[in-house]
N, C-alpha and C positions, 0 to 999 in steps of 0.2 A: 629717128628718135634723137632728141637733143642731148640727153645725158646717159651715161653708162656707169653703173656701179663697177668699179675696178677691183676694190678690195675693202674689207672691213675687219676690224679687230676689236676684241673686248677683253677687259681684265677686271677682276674683282679682288678685294682684300678685306676680310672681316676685321682685322686688327687696326688699331689707330696708327696714323702716320701722317707725314706731310708730303710724300711723293709716291706716285703710282705710275709705273711704266708698262707699256705693252710688252709682252714676252717676245714677240716676233717683229722683225723689221718690215717696212712697207716701201715699195719702189714707187716713189712719187715723181711724176713728170711735171715739167713746167706748165703752169696754167691749170692744173687740176684743182677742183673744188674739194676742200677738206672740211668736214663737219665733225666737231668734237662734242661729246655729251658726258658731263661729269656729274656724279651723284655722291652724296655723303650724308651723314647723320649728325645730329647734336649741335645745332646752333650755327649762327653766322659768325663772321669775324675772320681776319686773315686776308691775305691777298692771293687770289687765284691766278693760275697761268696754265696754258696748254701750249706745248712747244715740242719740236724735235731736237732741241738743244742747239739748233743752228738758226737759219734764216726763217724757218717756218714757225712764226709766232701767231697764234690764233687771236682774233678779236672776240672778246666775250660779249654776250648780250648784256644790255644795260642793267638788267636785274636778274634775279634767280627765281625759279619756282620753289615755293616753300610751304611746308605744313608744320605747325608749331609743336604739337604734342601728339604722338611722338615725332620729334624733329626729323623731317625728311626733306632733302634738298636736291634740286636738279638745275643744271645750267648748261646752256648751249655755248659753244664757241665755233668760229668758222674762219677759214682763210679762202677768200674768193678766187685768188690766183696764186697757187703755190709755187715755190721754187723747187727745181729738180733736186732730188735726193734719193739715190738708189738704195740706201740702207737707212732710211729714217726710222728712228726709235722714238715714238711719241710718249710724252709724260704729262700727267696732270699733277700740279703742285698746289699746295696751300700753305701759307706761312704759319697757320695754326693747325695743330694736329687734330685730325678727325677720324672717327671709326667708320667702318662699313662703307669704304670708298669703292666707287665703280667708275670705269672710264671706257668709252667707246669712241673709235675714230672711223668715219666713213670717207672713202676716197672715190669721188665721182669725176668723170671726165666729160666736159661739155664739148660742143662743136668747136673746131679749130678757129681761132680768130674772133670768137665771140667776146662780148663785153659783159662785165658783172655789175649789177646794181641792186639796190633794195627794192622789194616788191610787196607791200609798200614800206616806207620807212617805219621802223618799230617804235612808235611814240606812245603806245598805250599797252599796258600789261594787265590782264585780268586774272586774278587769283580767286578761285572759288573752292570753299571747303564743304565737306559733308561727311556722312557716316554710314552710307548704305551702298550696296551694289557691288558687283564684280565686273560689270562692264563700265570701264572708266574712259573718259574723253576730255580732251582739252577744250578750251574756249574756241569759238570760231575765228578764222582768219580769212582774209580775202586776197587772192592773187589776181593779177591782171595780165601777166605775161602769157605768151603762146608757146614758149619753150621753158618749162618750169619743172623743178623737182621739189617735192614736199616731203619732209622727214618728220615722223612722229617718234616720240621716245617716252619711256616711263622709268621711274625709280621707285622701288618699294622698300618699306621698312624691314620686312621679313622676306624670306625666300618664297618665291611664287613661280608658277609656270604661266606662260602667256600664250594666248591663241586669238584667232579672229581679228587680226590686225587690219585696220581700215584707215583710209584718208578720205574725207568728204563722203562718208557713208558708202564707199566703194572699196573692195578688197585691195590691199596694198599690192604693188607689183613684186615686192620681195621683203623678206625679213633680213635686214643687214647684219644684225648682231643680236644674240639671244643669250643673256646670262641668267643667273638665278635671282638677281635683284634688280636687273635692268634689261632693257630691250629697246631696239630701234628698228623701224621699218620705213619704207619709202614708196612714193608713187610718182610717176612721171606724167606730166600733163601737157596738152597742146592747146589748152584754152584756160581762161580764168576760172577760178573756183572760190566759192565761199563755203567753208566747212571746217571740220575739226579732225583731229586724230583720235583713234579709238582702239582699245585693246581689251580683251577679257582676261581677268585673273582667275585662277582656280579657286582662290579663297579671298574673301573681302579682307581689307586691311589698309593701313596707311600707305599712301602713294602720292607721287607728283607726276603728272603727265603733261607733255608739251608738244608743240608743233612749230616747225620752222620751214620757210620756203625760199627758194632761189630761182631767179629767172635769167635767161641769157638772151641777148639780142645781137644780131649780126653773126658773121662767121659762116663757114661752110660745114660740110659733113665732118663731124668728129671733134669738138673743141672747148669752150669757156662759159661763164655764167654771171648773171646779175640777179639781185633781188632777195630780200629777206624780211621775215617777220616771225616773231616768236611769241607764243602765249603759253601759259601754264595753267593747269587746273589741279587742285589738291583735294584729297579726301581721305578720311580714315573711317574705320569700322570698329 
């Protein structure tokens, strides 16, 4: 199996602010894949960042998933090959104060010596809005790698419970983080896939759901990753 979920953390804050930090540290090894998922409400603006305050500074996807009213936002960040930090405290910051912030970090370990690359390059982002249903899904993405991990995530406007997590119409291998307004799940693949992320909400309401994928090439048992694509889908009820 090319990837192993080592750790995941989630934090939520209902009040407004510019910084949100995980309450517990993470023991990051050199070469780990880090996936960050930030959510917030009420508009765009400001400069976003995800970091451990040191060398691990995430790359943000080129755009965010967004629903206009009520304003609900979701954005992925990632670090394809992390620097070692045995006591990493990750934070999500925005230079503009926003309410109802959420932040998830996943730590995945690829095969030793593997190389990280995009799978494929994220050049198109599809946002779809609607007003019905409790089963929510992202737009489709296509992976081509044979050592791949795909992560799904959702941000909701109001508190919800989440169930039936899927990637590509198959049950997720695990739920990496589960908050009251955000959730992340993942699936490890050994062949290419065209499909979406999907999750069921207990009650319909505004949300943004996304999907992001990473592939690794080369390496032996236990090590590193390439490949990414993210798409978001938004809906309200």
